[in-house]
N, C-alpha and C positions, 0 to 999 in steps of 0.2 A: 504494500500500500504506500503510495507516494505522499509527499508532504501535504499537497492540497487535499487529498482524500482523507488524511488523518485529521486535518483541520475541519473538513466537512463533517466527519463523523463526530468529532468532539464538540462541535458547535451546533449540532442538530437541534437541540432543545431551544437554544437562543434564536436560531434562524427561524424555526417554526413559529415562535412567538412574534417575531418581527414581521414575518410574511403574512401571518394571520391578521395582524393589526393593519398592515397596508391594504390587504384585500377588504377589510371591514371599513376602513376610513376613506380610502381613495378609490373612486370609481371613474374608469375611463370615460371621458366625454363631459364629466362634471367640471365646474369651475372650482379651483382650489381656493378655499376660504381660510380666514384666520382661525375659525373654529376647528377646521380640520387639522391645522398645524398645532394648535394647542393640545388637541387630543393625542396627536402623534408625539408631541413633546413628553406627555405623561407616559406614553408607552416606552419611549426611549429610557426614561428614568427607571422604569420597571425592570430593565435589563441590567441595572446597576452601572450604567455607563457614566453616571455622574452629571451634575447640573451643568458644569462648564461645557462638556462635550455635547450634551443635549441642547443647550442654548445655541451653540455654534452651528450644529446641524440644522436646527429649526430656522435660524436666521438665514442660512444659505438657501434653504428651500423657499423662505419668504422672499428673499431678494430675487431669485431666479424664476419662481413659478407662481407666486401669489397673483390671483386674479386671472390666471391663464387656464386654458383647458387642460385637464389632467391627462398626462401621458405617463403611464406607470414606469416604463423603462427609463424615461428621462429623470423622474423623481429618484429612482433607485441609483442612477448614475451620479446624481448630485450627492446622495447619501454616501456612496462609495468613495467619491473623490474627497469629500470632507473628512471621512474617517481615516483615510490614508494619510492625509496631511496631519491630522491630530496625533496619529500613532508614530509617524516617522521621527519627528523631532529633529535632533541634531544629526549631522552626517555620520557621526561616530556611533550612532545606534542603528544604522541601517546595515544589518548583517548581510553577509553573502550566503544565500541559501545553498549554494554549491559547496561551501566550506563550513561544515558543522561546528568547527571550533572557533569560527570567526568572532562570536560574542565574548570569548574568554580572553582575558589578559594573561597569556601564558608567558612564563619566564623564558627569556631568550638564552639563558645559561643556567642549567641546573634544574632543581625541583620546583614545580609550581605548587603553591599552597592555596587551597580553596577552603575557606571557613564557611560553614553552613549554619544559618540561624533560622528560628521559626518557633512559634508557640506549639505546645503539645497538641497533637491531634490533627495537624495540617497535612500530614503525609510526608514529614521531613525525612524519616529514615528510608522510606520507599523511594523518595526523590533522590536521595544520596546514592542508593543502589542503582537507580536508573542512570544517574550521571556517571557513576563509575563504569557501568556497562557501555554507555555512550562513548566515554573516553577510550575504553579498551578497543572498541570497534574502530576507532581512528588510529589504532596502533600505539596508544599510550599505556605505559605501565602505571598501575594505581595501587596506593596503599590507603587503607581506611584507619582513622583514629577515632575510637568510640568515646568522645568527650562528654556525652550526657551521662555522667557517672551517678546522677541522682535517681535515675530510673533503670533498674536492672533489666526491665523488659526492652528498653531501647538498645542496650548493649547486646542482649540476646538476639534481638531481631537483626541488628547490623552484622553480628557474627554469622548468623544464618545466611545472610546475603553474601558475605565475603566467601563463604564456602561454595555457594552456588556459582559465584562469578570467578572463583579461583584466584582471588587477590588477597594479599596480606592484610591483616587487621591488628591494630595495637589496642589492647584493653588493659584496664587496671581494676582493682577491687572497687565495689560500690562505695561511694563516699569519697573517693580519691579526688584531690584537687584536679579539676579539668585541665589546668595549665600543665600539669605533669604529664597528662596523656598527650597533649599537643606537642610538648617537648620531645617525648619519646617517639611520637609519630614522625616528626620532622627529622629527628636524628637518624632514625632507621631508614627513612626515605633517602636521605643524603648518603648514608653509608652504603646503601644497596643500589644507588643510582636510579631510584624510582622517578618517573616523570612527574607524577602528580600525587600529592597527599590531600585527602579530603577529610576535614576535621568536623565532626558533629559537635553541637553544643546544646546545652539544656535551654528550654524555653520557660521563663518564669517572669512574665510581665508584672505580676503583682508585687515583685520586689525589684522594681526598676533600677534603683541605685546600686543594689548588690549585683544585678545583672551587668550594669555598665562597668562596675569595677572589675568584675570577673572577666569580662570580655577584653577589657583594657590589659589585664594581666596576661591573658592568653596571647594577645597581640605582642606584648613585650617579650614573652618567652619564645614565641615563634621567631622573632627578629634576632634573638641571641643565636639561633641556629641558622636561619635563613634571613639575612639582613633586609632584603627587599620584600619579604612576605608580611602578611598574606597578600597574594596577588589578586584574589577575588574574595569578596564577602557576599555570599548569595543568601537572600532571604526567601524562604519557602512560604508561599501564601496559598490558602485553600480557596479556590475560585467560588465554591458554593457558599462561602460566607459573605460574598459581595462587599458592600460598603462597610459593613461592620469589621471585616477583616482589615480593610484599609486603615480605619481609625486606630486599630490596635497596632498594626504594622508600622504606622508612622512613628510612634514612640520607639518601637523596636529598632527601626532603621536609624533614628537619631542616635540611639545608644551604640549601635554596632558600626555605623558608617558604611552601610551597605553599598555595593557597587552594582547590584542588579537583582532581578526577581526570577525565581523559578515558580511558575504558577501551576499548582497541582489540581487535579480533579476537575479540569475544564470540561471533561466529557459528562460530568454528572450534574450540570447546572443549566438553568435557563437564564442565568445572569452572566453570560459570557462577555457582556459589555464592560465588565469590571476591568478588563485589560486596558480599555481606553481610559478609565478613571485612574488607574494606577499610573499610567504614563503622564497624564495631565496633572494629577493632584499630588502625586508623590515625587514626581520628577526623577523617577528611577526607570531605567529600561527593563522591559520584560525580555529576558535572554532565552529562556527555555520554558516550554509548557508541557504538562503531562496530559495526554489526550486518551488515556485508557489505563487499564489495570496491569497490562503485561510489562515485562522488564524493558521491552523495546519501545514502549509508548512514551518516549520523551522526544520532543521535536524542537529544533531551533525556531525561535520566534521570527516570523517573516510577516511584516505589516501587510504587504500586498496579498500574500496568500491567505492571511487571516481574514482580511476584509472581503476578498473574492469569495471565500467559503461562507462567510456570514451573510453577505448580501448578494446572493446569486440572482442574476437577471434571467 
């Protein structure tokens, strides 16, 4: 299954919601009114696209089509063009779909350190496994460091995945300082010439200051072993939580200094518009998306492919 087909499958619920709304609101041959646009604005909000994006799309429709005879294909094209502009942002966030590793800031010399953050229950451990598998398929050797030492289940799950993937994992007893795990993981990766080390972290938003201090300590420890690390700090978000996830993740991102988003569970939501909200409201690029439950269901985020799959004419 190609990238477009993966997006189409993952966005099926959101696409159905939008297309149903368009069929209900816009009738070919009618005159497009402000009332139509206001109703469509509300429907866009229901996909968790966010107020900023919904306003921008509605204004573009108003500017180009208000008072004119409705031509469905032309309305869709305006929606598509506007969404692509909203999603692309800066040139440095326009990944090359032909290069699966283009979203990542990989070390040019030595081991790349990827620190992964996210609240409990977002699919963080599974996303790490998918990312490790993704890197291995691109010919990179991977080592996992189980830094969520506060939850034994997290370590067990990551250990299970390392066995399935055939990659090394560094673990420590429950309650161990996560920075010690990060140090051990980075040291082992350097000694063994591993291309990438992926470090898991605990998600504890309710103790924000402790979390910030802990992550700062992890960063300092990483830099003692690999001075220019971590090269990536990826935040895993659950697409099904929509706007609620964004409000939590904003604080998390402030604490961790995230470099990008891995959006999990996109296939299970009618709120796929949250991708747009993340880009506009958090100022962080979505680098990868989880579009299914299988280990291979992680895709590089491509704005054009995403919008084409969401708004098929």
